N, C-alpha and C positions, 0 to 999 in steps of 0.2 A: 505493499499500499504505498503512496506515493504523496498525492495531493488530498487533503480533507478540507471542505466548508463546513465554517460552524456560523450557526443561525443566532442572532438575540431578538426576537420581537419584544421590544421594548414598548410602553405606551405611546411614548413619540416619536422613537428614532428603530427602524429596523439595523438592527447593525450585524454585517456581515464580515468575516475572516477570514482570509485562505491561507493555510499553511502546508507547505512542504515539510513531510513527515522526515523523509530522508535528512534532507538539509538541516533540521529542527529549525524551520525560520518560519517567519509571516510572509508571504508572499505579499498582502497586500490588504489594505481594508477599506471599508466603505459604508455610509448610512443615506437611510433615506425616511421619510417621514411614514411611519406605521396608519396604515391606513383600512384600521379595523371596522371603523364605520360604515365603511364599503362594501370592501372587498381585501383581504388582507394581503392576497396573493400581489395588488398593484403598488404595493410597498415593499414586497419581496423583491418583482420584477425590477422596479426602477431600481433597486439598490444593486440588483444583480448585472444591468446595464453599466452602472457608476465602476463596478468591482472588474468588469470585465476591460473597462479603458484602460486602465493599470494595470491587468496580468494578462490581455488577451482572453483568447479561448481555451478553457480549460476543463477536459475531460474528471473530473471529481468521484475519486474512489470512492468515498462516501462523505454523508451530510449528517452533522449532528444539531439542533435546534433546540433553544430553552424560548421561557416567555415569560414575560410581565405585561402582554398587552391588555386593554382595558380592564387596568386597575390591579391584575394581578388577581393570586388566588385569595379573595376573603373570605376569613372565617370568623366566628362567635363560637367563645368557648364557656363552658357553664360548669363549677367547680361546689366543693363544700362549704370549706374554709379559704378567702382568699390569701393568705400568707402560704397553703399549703396545697391543697389540693387545684385550687386557681390557678397558681403560678406554675405550678406543675402543668398542665394544661396549656397556659400561655409558651412556655417553653419548649411544651411539642409542638405548637402552630408555629413560631417563629422559626426554629431549627429545622422545619418541612420545607421553609420558604414563602410559608403565606405570611398574608398583612392581619393582624388581628382588628378587629373594625368593633366588636363588642367583649367585655368580660364580665359576665354576672357571677355572684357568690351568693349559699344557702339556698334558699325554696326560690323560683321561679314564680313572680307575681302575674297578674294578667296586663299588669302594666309593661312587664316585661317582655311578656309574649307578644303582645302590641308592637312593641319597641322592634324585638324582634324579625317579626314579617316586613317593617317598613324598612329593615336592614336588607333584609333578602339576601344572606351569606353563599357564599358557592360550597361552604361547608360547617356543619355543625359539630361541635368535639366535647361530648357529653362528659363529664367526668364527677368524680365523689366518693369519697370513704378510701380507707387502707381495706384491703382484702380482710375479709369479716368483721370490719368495722361498721360503722353509722349505713343502715342502708336507706333509710326513709327520705332524704335529700335526694336523691337521685332517684329513686321510686317515683317522688310525686312531679321531680324536672321531665320523668320520661312521661307521665300522664300530661302535664301540661302541652309540651311538644304535639303530642299524639292528637290534642286537639286543632294542632294546625293544618293537618295534612300537609307539611311543607315539601317543595319541590327540589328542597335541598336534602344531600345525604348527612346522615347523622354516624360519626362515628363514635362509636360507645367504649369508651376505655377507664371503667370505673372500678368500685367494688364488686371482685368476680363473684360473691354470695350470690349479687341479687342479678346479675347478668342476663341469666334467662329471663326471667321475671321482666325485665325491660326490655329483651327485644318482644317476649308477647305481649307487651303494652303495646310497642312500636311497629305492628305486625304489619300496619298498611302506609310503613314508610321504609325509604329505603337506607337499611342497618348495616353497618359492619363493627364487630365486635374485635376488640383487642385485648392484650394485656393491661391490666390497671397500670396507670402510668406513677402512682404512687403507691406499690401493694404493701410497703411498710411504712411507718414515720421516718422521715427522713430519707426515703430511698426514693430515686428517680429511675424509671423504667419508661422511657419515652422513646425510644429509637424502632420500636413495631409499630406504633402509632405515628410517628413521621413517616416509616415507608407504606403504610396506609394512605395516608393523605398525601403521598406522591401518586400511586396507583389511583386513586380518585382522581386527580388534578389529570392523569394521562387517561382515563377512560372518559372521563365524563365532561370534564371542563374546557378541554380541548375544541368539543364540538361547540358547547355554550359561547366564547370563545371565538367563534368562526377559523379556529385552526385548521379543521380537520381537512379542508383542500389541501393543504401543504403537506399531508404527511405520508403523501406517496413519494415526494421528494425526500424522504428521512431513510436512513439506514438503521435508524434506531429510533427508539423511544424518545419523547420529552422529557423535561424537565422545569419548575421554578426557575426562574433566574436567580432570585436569592438562594437556591440550594446551592445553583453554580459556581456562583461566587462563595458560598461558605465551603463547597470543597478545593474552590483554587486556594485559596486561604490555607486549608489545613495542609495541601501539599507544598504549600511556599514556604509554611512555617517547620514541616516535620521531615521535609525529604522522602526521597524513595530509594530505597535499597542502598546502593552508595553515592549516590548522588545528594549533597548533603543539604538541607534545607536553609533560610534564614534564622529561625529561632522564633520565640514566643511572639505575636506580633498581634497589633489593632491595626481594623481596617475602618477606614470611612468611608462614604459615598454619599456627597453631598449633593442630592438635587432638587428641580424644582418644588416638589410638593413634599417629599420626604425624605431624611435624614437615616440610610442605616450604617450601624457599626456592627465590627465584628469582631470577636477576639479569640483567639487560638493560644490559650495559657492556663495553667493549673489554677491559679487564683488562690489559693487556700493562705489561712495566714503563715507568718514569718516566725514568729516569735513563740514561747512557750506561755508566754503568759495572756496571750489572745486565746480568745474562745468564738468558735463560730456560731453566728444564729443564722436560722432559717434552713433552707434545703440548698442541697449541695451545687454548686454551678456545673455546668457541662463545660468539658474541655473547650468546646468548641461551640462558642456561644453567638446568639445572632441577635440584636434588637431593632426594632423600626420606628422612628419618632415620627408620625404622620402627622404632627402639627408645626415641625421645623421643615422648612424649604425655601429656598432662593426665591421663588416666584410667588405661586400656588399658597402655600403657605411661611410666605413673607411675614404677616401678623402674627404668628405664631413665634418667630424669633423676637417680635418686638416685646412681645407680652413675658416671655420668659428671659430676656436679658436686658430689658428696659432702654427706651429711645436715650437715656444719659450714656450708657455704655456705646451704644451705635454711634452716637452723636463723637465721643471721645477718641473711639478709634477710627472715623472717619474723616474728622476733624471738619464735620460739617455742621452748620447751624441746627438746631432744633428744627427750624421753620422748614429751612431747606432739607432735610433728612425726611421729613414728614411728608412734602411732597412730592417727592421723587420715589417713597413707598407708596404711596397715593396710584402714583402714575404706575409702576410696576403691578401693582394689582390689576389696574385695569389690562395691562400692555404683558403678558405674562412671557411675551415671546422677546421682550426688551433686552439686549443686550449692549455694553458698554459701548463698542464700537468707535474709538479716544475718547469718549465722553470724559473727561476726568473725576468730574463731581461723581458720576455713576460707577467708575470705576473703586473709587473711593468708598463707596456706599457699600457696592458688592463685598470687596476685601472686610468690611467691617462686619457684614451681614456673615458672610463662610465663617470669618472667625469665632462669630456668636455661636452662629449654627454648631458647627463644631464642638467648642467649649461646652454646650448644652448637652447634645446628643452622647457626651462621650462620658460626660457628668453623670448622665442618667445611665448608661450602661455598667460604669463602674460600679464597685462597692463602696461602703463609709466604715469607719472605725470610730469607737465611740471609748469616752473613757469612763470607769466605773470602780468603786472600790469593795473589797471583799475581805471575809475575815484572814484571806491568805493575804491581802494587801492591794495594791494597786492592779488592777487588770483591764485589759481593753476587748472590746466586742467589735468582731467582726460580721457585717453583713455584706451580703452580695460578693463581687470575685475581685481578688488584689490585683491591680493591674502596678504598680508600683516597679515591678522590676522588669517589665516588657522593656524591649530594647527598639525595638524595631515598630512604625507606622507606615500603612501602605495607604494613601488616598486617591480618589478619582472623583468626579464631576467635574462640568465645567468652569465653575467658579475659580477650581484651582488646577486646572490644568489650561486655563488661559488668562496667565496670571505670568507676573514675574516675579509675584509676594508668595509664592505656594507654602516656601521651608516657613515665614510667619505666619501663614493664617492656620500650617497644621501644629504649628507651635501652641496654638490654645488648646490640644489634644492633651496637654502635659501639666502636670501637677500646678497648683499656684497656691501659694498661704492664703490668698483672697477666700480658698474655698479648703481649710486645713483636714475636716473630716474624709475629703476625697481619697479615692485609690487610685489615679489615674497614674500614668507613668511619670517618673522622675524626669528622665532625659532619653531619649531616642534618635535615631536613623529614620531617615524621610525617604520611601519610595513613592513615586508617581506613575500612576496610570494614564502617560498620556494621550492612549490610542485606543481605551475602552476593552482591553483584551481578556480581564478577570473572567468573566462570564464564559469568553469563548474557551478558556484553559480550562475552566471547571468540566467544562462539555469535554474537553478534547482528554483531561487526564483520566476518566473513567475505561481509555482505552487505549492514550499510550500517556503514561503519568511521567516517566524520566522525560519526554519533550516536552509538555506541558510544563515542568519544572524548569527545564533548562531555557526554554522561551520567557519565561516571565522573570529569571536572572538576569537574561539578554536585554529586554526591552524595558520594564520598570526602569525610571530615570530614576537613580540614586540623586539627593539631594543633602546628602551629608549630614551632619549631626545638628538636634536642636535641645535646647534644654531653658 
């Protein structure tokens, strides 16, 4: 096998990457507007034309694809206790490449059911109780969902003691049963559920998103784009066989509507006098901040970080910054194109987006006192020793201040409780290849790793 075509059907752009496997190099990349509202093949064909202009005619030996088109994989989860089974469900969803659009805890109410109906998710993940533990909540929630006659599939991954009872209650629904995401207190078992979510994406969601026409071009199944990126980051961090990786890392993708953060790190406490509180964190973790984005979600950045900080970073007056932000809300495709004031605002917005998203992703530490003396309590993932940061997104790629923006992923004394990295090297995905390399890693992992190490632009040390 020599030439492979990799396709990422994004919500805005369809991105194509042509790879020569034998030479372990990227032949060319191209992007065209995704045309999911009409026929997704239109955008794909336009992208193929642009790619062919760079490479000439190529007969590809294989073609693989991922997709986040039409909003990606939208999931709602329901658990018993927010901090336990509810959080386990959320981790399972995000790790499978989904976008969590609703999280419910305890018994669902009539109002909740009405809200879920309006959300109309692609998949509903129903969990609750450890094995042999509480059964009342998940059975109640199954009964509530059965009244909806939902058009969406339900993944059942709660207390196995009542799995059969829930299946009978939901007999008229499309139900998939998986092992409990939290079989016993403090133990996560999310991989089988993640695998099932991806299968449903392939078997059902592709048709719903208008992608079924494309499948005849593919050599193998598709996957959600975030899953492909997470796979690429695991490979880049850990390496493959005798090809070493770059070590534990975090990756940040700042988009127009959301900001995704990935961490490939152990994240456990460093010191003996630190205790861990809550569920164990997955080694490979993804979070998505749906309210943090450079255009569609620009107000979320303002709300989270404050207009004062945006003005301080940009050097703009409050009046000017607010005027430009309102303009971005109205014209979500607007780019700086040499406008110095808009460039300054984008720098500030991207810096704040990274700061906020990585702060939410990372854990925290607090001080307490016990009979044994001073003790520290860690919640979430400890990323202080992570030494590599990978960044992507237009606001970081099309700027000369990439390293400065990326530095906002690091620890700051402004937020002393945060467990963000202390210092790190910065790598930049300037040609949007992360998802493509995640796809390729399923078939040619060593080639994908070598291409990433060669193509990601190293921007040096940041602290």
